PyMOL CGO cylinders between C-alpha atoms (Angstrom):
from pymol import cmd
from pymol.cgo import CYLINDER

trace = [
    CYLINDER, -4.36, -28.96, 4.33, -8.42, -29.99, 4.37, 0.3, 1, 1, 1, 1, 1, 1,
    CYLINDER, -8.42, -29.99, 4.37, -10.49, -28.01, 2.47, 0.3, 1, 1, 1, 1, 1, 1,
    CYLINDER, -10.49, -28.01, 2.47, -12.87, -26.36, 4.96, 0.3, 1, 1, 1, 1, 1, 1,
    CYLINDER, -12.87, -26.36, 4.96, -16.71, -25.81, 3.60, 0.3, 1, 1, 1, 1, 1, 1,
    CYLINDER, -16.71, -25.81, 3.60, -17.90, -22.20, 3.50, 0.3, 1, 1, 1, 1, 1, 1,
    CYLINDER, -17.90, -22.20, 3.50, -21.24, -21.02, 5.03, 0.3, 1, 1, 1, 1, 1, 1,
    CYLINDER, -21.24, -21.02, 5.03, -23.09, -18.36, 3.37, 0.3, 1, 1, 1, 1, 1, 1,
    CYLINDER, -23.09, -18.36, 3.37, -26.57, -17.20, 5.09, 0.3, 1, 1, 1, 1, 1, 1,
    CYLINDER, -26.57, -17.20, 5.09, -28.61, -14.05, 3.64, 0.3, 1, 1, 1, 1, 1, 1,
    CYLINDER, -28.61, -14.05, 3.64, -28.80, -11.44, 6.09, 0.3, 1, 1, 1, 1, 1, 1,
    CYLINDER, -28.80, -11.44, 6.09, -25.69, -12.01, 8.02, 0.3, 1, 1, 1, 1, 1, 1,
    CYLINDER, -25.69, -12.01, 8.02, -22.27, -10.22, 7.49, 0.3, 1, 1, 1, 1, 1, 1,
    CYLINDER, -22.27, -10.22, 7.49, -19.63, -12.30, 6.30, 0.3, 1, 1, 1, 1, 1, 1,
    CYLINDER, -19.63, -12.30, 6.30, -15.99, -11.70, 6.86, 0.3, 1, 1, 1, 1, 1, 1,
    CYLINDER, -15.99, -11.70, 6.86, -14.33, -12.53, 3.10, 0.3, 1, 1, 1, 1, 1, 1,
    CYLINDER, -14.33, -12.53, 3.10, -10.42, -12.64, 2.75, 0.3, 1, 1, 1, 1, 1, 1,
    CYLINDER, -10.42, -12.64, 2.75, -8.85, -13.04, -0.86, 0.3, 1, 1, 1, 1, 1, 1,
    CYLINDER, -8.85, -13.04, -0.86, -5.20, -13.21, -1.32, 0.3, 1, 1, 1, 1, 1, 1,
    CYLINDER, -5.20, -13.21, -1.32, -2.81, -12.90, -4.33, 0.3, 1, 1, 1, 1, 1, 1,
    CYLINDER, -2.81, -12.90, -4.33, -1.38, -15.89, -5.78, 0.3, 1, 1, 1, 1, 1, 1,
    CYLINDER, -1.38, -15.89, -5.78, 1.87, -16.67, -4.39, 0.3, 1, 1, 1, 1, 1, 1,
    CYLINDER, 1.87, -16.67, -4.39, 1.30, -13.86, -1.99, 0.3, 1, 1, 1, 1, 1, 1,
    CYLINDER, 1.30, -13.86, -1.99, 2.24, -11.66, -4.62, 0.3, 1, 1, 1, 1, 1, 1,
    CYLINDER, 2.24, -11.66, -4.62, 0.83, -7.95, -5.03, 0.3, 1, 1, 1, 1, 1, 1,
    CYLINDER, 0.83, -7.95, -5.03, -2.52, -7.65, -6.57, 0.3, 1, 1, 1, 1, 1, 1,
    CYLINDER, -2.52, -7.65, -6.57, -2.69, -3.80, -6.27, 0.3, 1, 1, 1, 1, 1, 1,
    CYLINDER, -2.69, -3.80, -6.27, 0.56, -1.54, -7.53, 0.3, 1, 1, 1, 1, 1, 1,
    CYLINDER, 0.56, -1.54, -7.53, -0.84, 1.62, -8.59, 0.3, 1, 1, 1, 1, 1, 1,
    CYLINDER, -0.84, 1.62, -8.59, -3.53, 3.88, -7.24, 0.3, 1, 1, 1, 1, 1, 1,
    CYLINDER, -3.53, 3.88, -7.24, -5.70, 3.21, -10.33, 0.3, 1, 1, 1, 1, 1, 1,
    CYLINDER, -5.70, 3.21, -10.33, -5.52, -0.58, -9.69, 0.3, 1, 1, 1, 1, 1, 1,
    CYLINDER, -5.52, -0.58, -9.69, -7.20, -0.22, -6.12, 0.3, 1, 1, 1, 1, 1, 1,
    CYLINDER, -7.20, -0.22, -6.12, -9.69, 2.27, -7.48, 0.3, 1, 1, 1, 1, 1, 1,
    CYLINDER, -9.69, 2.27, -7.48, -10.47, -0.21, -10.19, 0.3, 1, 1, 1, 1, 1, 1,
    CYLINDER, -10.47, -0.21, -10.19, -11.37, -2.75, -7.77, 0.3, 1, 1, 1, 1, 1, 1,
    CYLINDER, -11.37, -2.75, -7.77, -13.48, -0.28, -5.70, 0.3, 1, 1, 1, 1, 1, 1,
    CYLINDER, -13.48, -0.28, -5.70, -15.35, 0.65, -8.73, 0.3, 1, 1, 1, 1, 1, 1,
    CYLINDER, -15.35, 0.65, -8.73, -16.25, -2.86, -9.76, 0.3, 1, 1, 1, 1, 1, 1,
    CYLINDER, -16.25, -2.86, -9.76, -17.32, -3.40, -5.89, 0.3, 1, 1, 1, 1, 1, 1,
    CYLINDER, -17.32, -3.40, -5.89, -19.70, -0.71, -6.14, 0.3, 1, 1, 1, 1, 1, 1,
    CYLINDER, -19.70, -0.71, -6.14, -21.28, -1.52, -9.16, 0.3, 1, 1, 1, 1, 1, 1,
    CYLINDER, -21.28, -1.52, -9.16, -21.80, -5.19, -8.32, 0.3, 1, 1, 1, 1, 1, 1,
    CYLINDER, -21.80, -5.19, -8.32, -22.99, -4.80, -5.23, 0.3, 1, 1, 1, 1, 1, 1,
    CYLINDER, -22.99, -4.80, -5.23, -26.02, -2.87, -6.43, 0.3, 1, 1, 1, 1, 1, 1,
    CYLINDER, -26.02, -2.87, -6.43, -26.40, -5.43, -9.16, 0.3, 1, 1, 1, 1, 1, 1,
    CYLINDER, -26.40, -5.43, -9.16, -26.19, -8.32, -6.75, 0.3, 1, 1, 1, 1, 1, 1,
    CYLINDER, -26.19, -8.32, -6.75, -27.84, -6.92, -3.40, 0.3, 1, 1, 1, 1, 1, 1,
    CYLINDER, -27.84, -6.92, -3.40, -24.77, -7.17, -1.34, 0.3, 1, 1, 1, 1, 1, 1,
    CYLINDER, -24.77, -7.17, -1.34, -24.10, -4.63, 1.44, 0.3, 1, 1, 1, 1, 1, 1,
    CYLINDER, -24.10, -4.63, 1.44, -20.46, -3.59, 2.07, 0.3, 1, 1, 1, 1, 1, 1,
    CYLINDER, -20.46, -3.59, 2.07, -20.14, -3.03, 5.82, 0.3, 1, 1, 1, 1, 1, 1,
    CYLINDER, -20.14, -3.03, 5.82, -16.21, -2.77, 5.99, 0.3, 1, 1, 1, 1, 1, 1,
    CYLINDER, -16.21, -2.77, 5.99, -13.18, -3.25, 3.63, 0.3, 1, 1, 1, 1, 1, 1,
    CYLINDER, -13.18, -3.25, 3.63, -9.48, -3.05, 3.47, 0.3, 1, 1, 1, 1, 1, 1,
    CYLINDER, -9.48, -3.05, 3.47, -7.49, -3.48, 0.27, 0.3, 1, 1, 1, 1, 1, 1,
    CYLINDER, -7.49, -3.48, 0.27, -3.88, -4.31, 0.84, 0.3, 1, 1, 1, 1, 1, 1,
    CYLINDER, -3.88, -4.31, 0.84, -1.29, -4.58, -1.84, 0.3, 1, 1, 1, 1, 1, 1,
    CYLINDER, -1.29, -4.58, -1.84, -1.51, -8.55, -1.76, 0.3, 1, 1, 1, 1, 1, 1,
    CYLINDER, -1.51, -8.55, -1.76, -4.79, -9.56, -0.43, 0.3, 1, 1, 1, 1, 1, 1,
    CYLINDER, -4.79, -9.56, -0.43, -8.34, -7.88, 0.13, 0.3, 1, 1, 1, 1, 1, 1,
    CYLINDER, -8.34, -7.88, 0.13, -10.60, -7.86, 3.56, 0.3, 1, 1, 1, 1, 1, 1,
    CYLINDER, -10.60, -7.86, 3.56, -14.43, -7.52, 3.05, 0.3, 1, 1, 1, 1, 1, 1,
    CYLINDER, -14.43, -7.52, 3.05, -17.35, -7.50, 5.54, 0.3, 1, 1, 1, 1, 1, 1,
    CYLINDER, -17.35, -7.50, 5.54, -20.11, -8.32, 3.27, 0.3, 1, 1, 1, 1, 1, 1,
    CYLINDER, -20.11, -8.32, 3.27, -23.94, -8.66, 3.80, 0.3, 1, 1, 1, 1, 1, 1,
    CYLINDER, -23.94, -8.66, 3.80, -26.06, -10.54, 1.35, 0.3, 1, 1, 1, 1, 1, 1,
    CYLINDER, -26.06, -10.54, 1.35, -29.59, -9.29, 1.32, 0.3, 1, 1, 1, 1, 1, 1,
    CYLINDER, -29.59, -9.29, 1.32, -31.36, -11.37, -1.19, 0.3, 1, 1, 1, 1, 1, 1,
    CYLINDER, -31.36, -11.37, -1.19, -29.99, -14.70, -2.04, 0.3, 1, 1, 1, 1, 1, 1,
    CYLINDER, -29.99, -14.70, -2.04, -26.84, -16.62, -0.27, 0.3, 1, 1, 1, 1, 1, 1,
    CYLINDER, -26.84, -16.62, -0.27, -25.33, -17.50, -3.26, 0.3, 1, 1, 1, 1, 1, 1,
    CYLINDER, -25.33, -17.50, -3.26, -24.98, -13.85, -4.53, 0.3, 1, 1, 1, 1, 1, 1,
    CYLINDER, -24.98, -13.85, -4.53, -22.06, -13.51, -2.40, 0.3, 1, 1, 1, 1, 1, 1,
    CYLINDER, -22.06, -13.51, -2.40, -19.86, -15.95, -4.10, 0.3, 1, 1, 1, 1, 1, 1,
    CYLINDER, -19.86, -15.95, -4.10, -20.94, -14.42, -7.57, 0.3, 1, 1, 1, 1, 1, 1,
    CYLINDER, -20.94, -14.42, -7.57, -20.06, -11.16, -5.98, 0.3, 1, 1, 1, 1, 1, 1,
    CYLINDER, -20.06, -11.16, -5.98, -16.35, -12.38, -5.23, 0.3, 1, 1, 1, 1, 1, 1,
    CYLINDER, -16.35, -12.38, -5.23, -16.54, -14.28, -8.87, 0.3, 1, 1, 1, 1, 1, 1,
    CYLINDER, -16.54, -14.28, -8.87, -17.13, -11.33, -10.81, 0.3, 1, 1, 1, 1, 1, 1,
    CYLINDER, -17.13, -11.33, -10.81, -14.63, -8.91, -8.92, 0.3, 1, 1, 1, 1, 1, 1,
    CYLINDER, -14.63, -8.91, -8.92, -11.84, -11.50, -8.94, 0.3, 1, 1, 1, 1, 1, 1,
    CYLINDER, -11.84, -11.50, -8.94, -12.33, -12.13, -12.59, 0.3, 1, 1, 1, 1, 1, 1,
    CYLINDER, -12.33, -12.13, -12.59, -12.41, -8.54, -13.49, 0.3, 1, 1, 1, 1, 1, 1,
    CYLINDER, -12.41, -8.54, -13.49, -9.59, -7.47, -11.45, 0.3, 1, 1, 1, 1, 1, 1,
    CYLINDER, -9.59, -7.47, -11.45, -7.54, -10.40, -13.30, 0.3, 1, 1, 1, 1, 1, 1,
    CYLINDER, -7.54, -10.40, -13.30, -8.44, -9.39, -16.74, 0.3, 1, 1, 1, 1, 1, 1,
    CYLINDER, -8.44, -9.39, -16.74, -7.54, -5.82, -15.85, 0.3, 1, 1, 1, 1, 1, 1,
    CYLINDER, -7.54, -5.82, -15.85, -4.22, -6.71, -14.45, 0.3, 1, 1, 1, 1, 1, 1,
    CYLINDER, -4.22, -6.71, -14.45, -3.02, -9.44, -17.28, 0.3, 1, 1, 1, 1, 1, 1,
    CYLINDER, -3.02, -9.44, -17.28, -3.88, -6.72, -19.89, 0.3, 1, 1, 1, 1, 1, 1,
    CYLINDER, -3.88, -6.72, -19.89, -1.81, -4.20, -18.40, 0.3, 1, 1, 1, 1, 1, 1,
    CYLINDER, -1.81, -4.20, -18.40, 1.16, -6.69, -17.69, 0.3, 1, 1, 1, 1, 1, 1,
    CYLINDER, 1.16, -6.69, -17.69, 1.06, -8.42, -20.83, 0.3, 1, 1, 1, 1, 1, 1,
    CYLINDER, 1.06, -8.42, -20.83, 0.50, -11.63, -19.16, 0.3, 1, 1, 1, 1, 1, 1,
    CYLINDER, 0.50, -11.63, -19.16, -1.80, -14.45, -18.48, 0.3, 1, 1, 1, 1, 1, 1,
    CYLINDER, -1.80, -14.45, -18.48, -2.68, -16.87, -15.51, 0.3, 1, 1, 1, 1, 1, 1,
    CYLINDER, -2.68, -16.87, -15.51, -4.42, -16.51, -12.20, 0.3, 1, 1, 1, 1, 1, 1,
    CYLINDER, -4.42, -16.51, -12.20, -4.00, -13.40, -9.95, 0.3, 1, 1, 1, 1, 1, 1,
    CYLINDER, -4.00, -13.40, -9.95, -5.45, -14.88, -6.78, 0.3, 1, 1, 1, 1, 1, 1,
    CYLINDER, -5.45, -14.88, -6.78, -4.82, -18.01, -4.70, 0.3, 1, 1, 1, 1, 1, 1,
    CYLINDER, -4.82, -18.01, -4.70, -7.70, -20.39, -5.01, 0.3, 1, 1, 1, 1, 1, 1,
    CYLINDER, -7.70, -20.39, -5.01, -10.94, -19.85, -3.26, 0.3, 1, 1, 1, 1, 1, 1,
    CYLINDER, -10.94, -19.85, -3.26, -11.69, -16.78, -1.02, 0.3, 1, 1, 1, 1, 1, 1,
    CYLINDER, -11.69, -16.78, -1.02, -11.94, -17.84, 2.56, 0.3, 1, 1, 1, 1, 1, 1,
    CYLINDER, -11.94, -17.84, 2.56, -15.30, -16.64, 4.53, 0.3, 1, 1, 1, 1, 1, 1,
    CYLINDER, -15.30, -16.64, 4.53, -16.46, -16.33, 8.21, 0.3, 1, 1, 1, 1, 1, 1,
    CYLINDER, -16.46, -16.33, 8.21, -19.92, -15.95, 9.12, 0.3, 1, 1, 1, 1, 1, 1,
    CYLINDER, -19.92, -15.95, 9.12, -20.13, -13.31, 11.82, 0.3, 1, 1, 1, 1, 1, 1,
    CYLINDER, -20.13, -13.31, 11.82, -22.12, -13.10, 14.75, 0.3, 1, 1, 1, 1, 1, 1,
    CYLINDER, -22.12, -13.10, 14.75, -23.93, -9.66, 14.40, 0.3, 1, 1, 1, 1, 1, 1,
    CYLINDER, -23.93, -9.66, 14.40, -24.70, -9.29, 17.96, 0.3, 1, 1, 1, 1, 1, 1,
    CYLINDER, -24.70, -9.29, 17.96, -21.09, -9.97, 19.46, 0.3, 1, 1, 1, 1, 1, 1,
    CYLINDER, -21.09, -9.97, 19.46, -18.50, -10.14, 16.88, 0.3, 1, 1, 1, 1, 1, 1,
    CYLINDER, -18.50, -10.14, 16.88, -19.48, -7.46, 14.26, 0.3, 1, 1, 1, 1, 1, 1,
    CYLINDER, -19.48, -7.46, 14.26, -17.81, -4.14, 15.68, 0.3, 1, 1, 1, 1, 1, 1,
    CYLINDER, -17.81, -4.14, 15.68, -14.69, -6.24, 16.30, 0.3, 1, 1, 1, 1, 1, 1,
    CYLINDER, -14.69, -6.24, 16.30, -14.38, -7.59, 13.08, 0.3, 1, 1, 1, 1, 1, 1,
    CYLINDER, -14.38, -7.59, 13.08, -14.97, -4.05, 11.46, 0.3, 1, 1, 1, 1, 1, 1,
    CYLINDER, -14.97, -4.05, 11.46, -12.11, -2.76, 13.62, 0.3, 1, 1, 1, 1, 1, 1,
    CYLINDER, -12.11, -2.76, 13.62, -9.84, -5.78, 12.83, 0.3, 1, 1, 1, 1, 1, 1,
    CYLINDER, -9.84, -5.78, 12.83, -10.37, -5.02, 9.24, 0.3, 1, 1, 1, 1, 1, 1,
    CYLINDER, -10.37, -5.02, 9.24, -9.78, -1.24, 9.48, 0.3, 1, 1, 1, 1, 1, 1,
    CYLINDER, -9.78, -1.24, 9.48, -6.48, -1.55, 11.58, 0.3, 1, 1, 1, 1, 1, 1,
    CYLINDER, -6.48, -1.55, 11.58, -4.95, -3.91, 8.87, 0.3, 1, 1, 1, 1, 1, 1,
    CYLINDER, -4.95, -3.91, 8.87, -2.51, -1.23, 7.44, 0.3, 1, 1, 1, 1, 1, 1,
    CYLINDER, -2.51, -1.23, 7.44, -1.43, -0.13, 10.88, 0.3, 1, 1, 1, 1, 1, 1,
    CYLINDER, -1.43, -0.13, 10.88, -0.61, -4.04, 11.87, 0.3, 1, 1, 1, 1, 1, 1,
    CYLINDER, -0.61, -4.04, 11.87, 1.15, -4.00, 8.67, 0.3, 1, 1, 1, 1, 1, 1,
    CYLINDER, 1.15, -4.00, 8.67, 3.03, -0.81, 9.35, 0.3, 1, 1, 1, 1, 1, 1,
    CYLINDER, 3.03, -0.81, 9.35, 1.82, 0.84, 6.10, 0.3, 1, 1, 1, 1, 1, 1,
    CYLINDER, 1.82, 0.84, 6.10, 0.87, 3.73, 8.41, 0.3, 1, 1, 1, 1, 1, 1,
    CYLINDER, 0.87, 3.73, 8.41, 0.63, 4.73, 12.01, 0.3, 1, 1, 1, 1, 1, 1,
    CYLINDER, 0.63, 4.73, 12.01, -3.01, 5.87, 11.94, 0.3, 1, 1, 1, 1, 1, 1,
    CYLINDER, -3.01, 5.87, 11.94, -5.79, 4.05, 10.02, 0.3, 1, 1, 1, 1, 1, 1,
    CYLINDER, -5.79, 4.05, 10.02, -7.05, 7.56, 8.94, 0.3, 1, 1, 1, 1, 1, 1,
    CYLINDER, -7.05, 7.56, 8.94, -4.04, 7.83, 6.72, 0.3, 1, 1, 1, 1, 1, 1,
    CYLINDER, -4.04, 7.83, 6.72, -4.55, 4.91, 4.68, 0.3, 1, 1, 1, 1, 1, 1,
    CYLINDER, -4.55, 4.91, 4.68, -6.48, 5.37, 1.51, 0.3, 1, 1, 1, 1, 1, 1,
    CYLINDER, -6.48, 5.37, 1.51, -7.86, 1.95, 0.70, 0.3, 1, 1, 1, 1, 1, 1,
    CYLINDER, -7.86, 1.95, 0.70, -10.06, 1.27, 3.49, 0.3, 1, 1, 1, 1, 1, 1,
    CYLINDER, -10.06, 1.27, 3.49, -13.47, 1.86, 5.06, 0.3, 1, 1, 1, 1, 1, 1,
    CYLINDER, -13.47, 1.86, 5.06, -12.13, 3.53, 8.12, 0.3, 1, 1, 1, 1, 1, 1,
    CYLINDER, -12.13, 3.53, 8.12, -12.57, 7.23, 6.85, 0.3, 1, 1, 1, 1, 1, 1,
    CYLINDER, -12.57, 7.23, 6.85, -16.28, 6.58, 5.86, 0.3, 1, 1, 1, 1, 1, 1,
    CYLINDER, -16.28, 6.58, 5.86, -17.08, 4.87, 9.24, 0.3, 1, 1, 1, 1, 1, 1,
    CYLINDER, -17.08, 4.87, 9.24, -15.19, 7.20, 11.01, 0.3, 1, 1, 1, 1, 1, 1,
    CYLINDER, -15.19, 7.20, 11.01, -17.39, 10.01, 9.50, 0.3, 1, 1, 1, 1, 1, 1,
    CYLINDER, -17.39, 10.01, 9.50, -14.27, 11.70, 7.88, 0.3, 1, 1, 1, 1, 1, 1,
    CYLINDER, -14.27, 11.70, 7.88, -14.55, 11.00, 4.43, 0.3, 1, 1, 1, 1, 1, 1,
    CYLINDER, -14.55, 11.00, 4.43, -16.80, 9.79, 1.56, 0.3, 1, 1, 1, 1, 1, 1,
    CYLINDER, -16.80, 9.79, 1.56, -18.58, 6.42, 1.80, 0.3, 1, 1, 1, 1, 1, 1,
    CYLINDER, -18.58, 6.42, 1.80, -16.80, 5.08, -1.25, 0.3, 1, 1, 1, 1, 1, 1,
    CYLINDER, -16.80, 5.08, -1.25, -18.93, 1.97, -1.52, 0.3, 1, 1, 1, 1, 1, 1,
    CYLINDER, -18.93, 1.97, -1.52, -19.57, 1.41, 2.36, 0.3, 1, 1, 1, 1, 1, 1,
    CYLINDER, -19.57, 1.41, 2.36, -23.07, 1.28, 3.43, 0.3, 1, 1, 1, 1, 1, 1,
    CYLINDER, -23.07, 1.28, 3.43, -22.40, 3.27, 6.42, 0.3, 1, 1, 1, 1, 1, 1,
    CYLINDER, -22.40, 3.27, 6.42, -25.98, 3.64, 7.79, 0.3, 1, 1, 1, 1, 1, 1,
    CYLINDER, -25.98, 3.64, 7.79, -26.41, -0.19, 7.59, 0.3, 1, 1, 1, 1, 1, 1,
    CYLINDER, -26.41, -0.19, 7.59, -23.10, -0.74, 9.34, 0.3, 1, 1, 1, 1, 1, 1,
    CYLINDER, -23.10, -0.74, 9.34, -23.90, 1.80, 12.17, 0.3, 1, 1, 1, 1, 1, 1,
    CYLINDER, -23.90, 1.80, 12.17, -27.34, -0.06, 12.50, 0.3, 1, 1, 1, 1, 1, 1,
    CYLINDER, -27.34, -0.06, 12.50, -25.96, -3.37, 12.67, 0.3, 1, 1, 1, 1, 1, 1,
    CYLINDER, -25.96, -3.37, 12.67, -23.09, -2.15, 15.12, 0.3, 1, 1, 1, 1, 1, 1,
    CYLINDER, -23.09, -2.15, 15.12, -26.04, -0.87, 17.39, 0.3, 1, 1, 1, 1, 1, 1,
    CYLINDER, -26.04, -0.87, 17.39, -24.44, 2.56, 17.22, 0.3, 1, 1, 1, 1, 1, 1,
    CYLINDER, -24.44, 2.56, 17.22, -26.52, 5.66, 17.95, 0.3, 1, 1, 1, 1, 1, 1,
    CYLINDER, -26.52, 5.66, 17.95, -26.74, 7.41, 14.45, 0.3, 1, 1, 1, 1, 1, 1,
    CYLINDER, -26.74, 7.41, 14.45, -26.36, 10.76, 16.14, 0.3, 1, 1, 1, 1, 1, 1,
    CYLINDER, -26.36, 10.76, 16.14, -22.83, 9.70, 17.56, 0.3, 1, 1, 1, 1, 1, 1,
    CYLINDER, -22.83, 9.70, 17.56, -22.11, 6.64, 15.72, 0.3, 1, 1, 1, 1, 1, 1,
    CYLINDER, -22.11, 6.64, 15.72, -18.93, 8.23, 13.77, 0.3, 1, 1, 1, 1, 1, 1,
    CYLINDER, -18.93, 8.23, 13.77, -17.12, 9.26, 16.88, 0.3, 1, 1, 1, 1, 1, 1,
    CYLINDER, -17.12, 9.26, 16.88, -18.04, 6.14, 19.05, 0.3, 1, 1, 1, 1, 1, 1,
    CYLINDER, -18.04, 6.14, 19.05, -16.59, 3.97, 16.17, 0.3, 1, 1, 1, 1, 1, 1,
    CYLINDER, -16.59, 3.97, 16.17, -13.48, 6.16, 16.10, 0.3, 1, 1, 1, 1, 1, 1,
    CYLINDER, -13.48, 6.16, 16.10, -13.08, 5.91, 19.85, 0.3, 1, 1, 1, 1, 1, 1,
    CYLINDER, -13.08, 5.91, 19.85, -13.63, 1.93, 19.33, 0.3, 1, 1, 1, 1, 1, 1,
    CYLINDER, -13.63, 1.93, 19.33, -11.10, 1.62, 16.86, 0.3, 1, 1, 1, 1, 1, 1,
    CYLINDER, -11.10, 1.62, 16.86, -8.42, 3.59, 19.02, 0.3, 1, 1, 1, 1, 1, 1,
    CYLINDER, -8.42, 3.59, 19.02, -8.54, 0.88, 21.94, 0.3, 1, 1, 1, 1, 1, 1,
    CYLINDER, -8.54, 0.88, 21.94, -7.14, -1.39, 19.25, 0.3, 1, 1, 1, 1, 1, 1,
    CYLINDER, -7.14, -1.39, 19.25, -7.90, -5.01, 18.69, 0.3, 1, 1, 1, 1, 1, 1,
    CYLINDER, -7.90, -5.01, 18.69, -7.13, -7.58, 21.76, 0.3, 1, 1, 1, 1, 1, 1,
    CYLINDER, -7.13, -7.58, 21.76, -4.79, -10.48, 21.30, 0.3, 1, 1, 1, 1, 1, 1,
    CYLINDER, -4.79, -10.48, 21.30, -7.98, -12.68, 21.99, 0.3, 1, 1, 1, 1, 1, 1,
    CYLINDER, -7.98, -12.68, 21.99, -9.98, -11.11, 19.25, 0.3, 1, 1, 1, 1, 1, 1,
    CYLINDER, -9.98, -11.11, 19.25, -7.02, -11.42, 16.83, 0.3, 1, 1, 1, 1, 1, 1,
    CYLINDER, -7.02, -11.42, 16.83, -6.63, -15.03, 17.31, 0.3, 1, 1, 1, 1, 1, 1,
    CYLINDER, -6.63, -15.03, 17.31, -10.20, -15.71, 17.17, 0.3, 1, 1, 1, 1, 1, 1,
    CYLINDER, -10.20, -15.71, 17.17, -11.01, -13.78, 13.80, 0.3, 1, 1, 1, 1, 1, 1,
    CYLINDER, -11.01, -13.78, 13.80, -7.89, -15.01, 12.08, 0.3, 1, 1, 1, 1, 1, 1,
    CYLINDER, -7.89, -15.01, 12.08, -8.69, -18.68, 13.04, 0.3, 1, 1, 1, 1, 1, 1,
    CYLINDER, -8.69, -18.68, 13.04, -12.31, -18.49, 12.02, 0.3, 1, 1, 1, 1, 1, 1,
    CYLINDER, -12.31, -18.49, 12.02, -11.56, -17.04, 8.55, 0.3, 1, 1, 1, 1, 1, 1,
    CYLINDER, -11.56, -17.04, 8.55, -8.69, -19.15, 7.73, 0.3, 1, 1, 1, 1, 1, 1,
    CYLINDER, -8.69, -19.15, 7.73, -10.96, -22.18, 8.41, 0.3, 1, 1, 1, 1, 1, 1,
    CYLINDER, -10.96, -22.18, 8.41, -13.73, -20.93, 6.90, 0.3, 1, 1, 1, 1, 1, 1,
    CYLINDER, -13.73, -20.93, 6.90, -15.81, -21.26, 10.30, 0.3, 1, 1, 1, 1, 1, 1,
    CYLINDER, -15.81, -21.26, 10.30, -17.89, -19.28, 12.34, 0.3, 1, 1, 1, 1, 1, 1,
    CYLINDER, -17.89, -19.28, 12.34, -16.99, -15.80, 14.27, 0.3, 1, 1, 1, 1, 1, 1,
    CYLINDER, -16.99, -15.80, 14.27, -19.39, -16.33, 17.22, 0.3, 1, 1, 1, 1, 1, 1,
    CYLINDER, -19.39, -16.33, 17.22, -21.01, -17.46, 20.48, 0.3, 1, 1, 1, 1, 1, 1,
    CYLINDER, -21.01, -17.46, 20.48, -21.95, -21.16, 20.84, 0.3, 1, 1, 1, 1, 1, 1,
    CYLINDER, -21.95, -21.16, 20.84, -25.61, -19.97, 20.65, 0.3, 1, 1, 1, 1, 1, 1,
    CYLINDER, -25.61, -19.97, 20.65, -24.92, -18.24, 17.44, 0.3, 1, 1, 1, 1, 1, 1,
    CYLINDER, -24.92, -18.24, 17.44, -23.29, -21.54, 16.16, 0.3, 1, 1, 1, 1, 1, 1,
    CYLINDER, -23.29, -21.54, 16.16, -26.17, -23.76, 17.01, 0.3, 1, 1, 1, 1, 1, 1,
    CYLINDER, -26.17, -23.76, 17.01, -28.93, -21.19, 15.25, 0.3, 1, 1, 1, 1, 1, 1,
    CYLINDER, -28.93, -21.19, 15.25, -26.66, -21.37, 12.40, 0.3, 1, 1, 1, 1, 1, 1,
    CYLINDER, -26.66, -21.37, 12.40, -26.25, -24.96, 12.25, 0.3, 1, 1, 1, 1, 1, 1,
    CYLINDER, -26.25, -24.96, 12.25, -30.13, -25.43, 12.35, 0.3, 1, 1, 1, 1, 1, 1,
    CYLINDER, -30.13, -25.43, 12.35, -30.56, -23.18, 9.33, 0.3, 1, 1, 1, 1, 1, 1,
    CYLINDER, -30.56, -23.18, 9.33, -27.84, -24.95, 7.00, 0.3, 1, 1, 1, 1, 1, 1,
    CYLINDER, -27.84, -24.95, 7.00, -28.61, -28.08, 8.10, 0.3, 1, 1, 1, 1, 1, 1,
    CYLINDER, -28.61, -28.08, 8.10, -24.78, -29.25, 9.11, 0.3, 1, 1, 1, 1, 1, 1,
    CYLINDER, -24.78, -29.25, 9.11, -22.04, -28.91, 11.62, 0.3, 1, 1, 1, 1, 1, 1,
    CYLINDER, -22.04, -28.91, 11.62, -19.96, -25.67, 11.75, 0.3, 1, 1, 1, 1, 1, 1,
    CYLINDER, -19.96, -25.67, 11.75, -17.33, -25.56, 14.50, 0.3, 1, 1, 1, 1, 1, 1,
    CYLINDER, -17.33, -25.56, 14.50, -16.81, -21.94, 15.87, 0.3, 1, 1, 1, 1, 1, 1,
    CYLINDER, -16.81, -21.94, 15.87, -13.55, -20.55, 17.16, 0.3, 1, 1, 1, 1, 1, 1,
    CYLINDER, -13.55, -20.55, 17.16, -15.31, -17.68, 19.15, 0.3, 1, 1, 1, 1, 1, 1,
    CYLINDER, -15.31, -17.68, 19.15, -14.83, -18.11, 22.91, 0.3, 1, 1, 1, 1, 1, 1,
    CYLINDER, -14.83, -18.11, 22.91, -17.61, -15.91, 23.81, 0.3, 1, 1, 1, 1, 1, 1,
    CYLINDER, -17.61, -15.91, 23.81, -18.69, -11.98, 23.69, 0.3, 1, 1, 1, 1, 1, 1,
    CYLINDER, -18.69, -11.98, 23.69, -15.72, -9.57, 23.09, 0.3, 1, 1, 1, 1, 1, 1,
    CYLINDER, -15.72, -9.57, 23.09, -15.43, -6.47, 25.16, 0.3, 1, 1, 1, 1, 1, 1,
    CYLINDER, -15.43, -6.47, 25.16, -16.76, -3.22, 23.63, 0.3, 1, 1, 1, 1, 1, 1,
]
cmd.load_cgo(trace, "trace")
């Protein structure tokens, strides 16, 4: 399989996916999830990376991240999280070797047209996996924070609301209603394909803008503006 190059651009949201080696569990006990989130919260402040949404599943993670100072900070952010979780797990299990499956996948998101859909996609992962019936019942995602029914737990809630163009006075309720609609089949295919191939999640105009900024061609899988 070809190794698709990743695009990182400061100021834009990025959908990041990292899977456990051979799809094996990365998180087993509650302390495993908490350790990852503690490091996420520490490193986002150190490196200037905003966390707009996340979901920690047993054998993989979904993150929507926005580097605010340097493009390369996102790679360093993921490198530190992966390395610390590996050392933590290896020590607990008296083992050695890798915990993760190669490089993380990354899709640059068109903020204007696809950011809300991507956040919804991430927060509904546990429901699609049948881990819970309602995203509110899952402990390790950003849903409660963005829905206004739980603590931030590392999520930059106000930034996420602003980038999703939600009125801060009604943002939590609007996000809850948006998530209840569910992810359409078209969105599901678009988002999955984009992140798997390290391509853009967005419109053709967005693709043109990003290609001009980074100086190379990046194919997009987004057919246009999703419905809100």
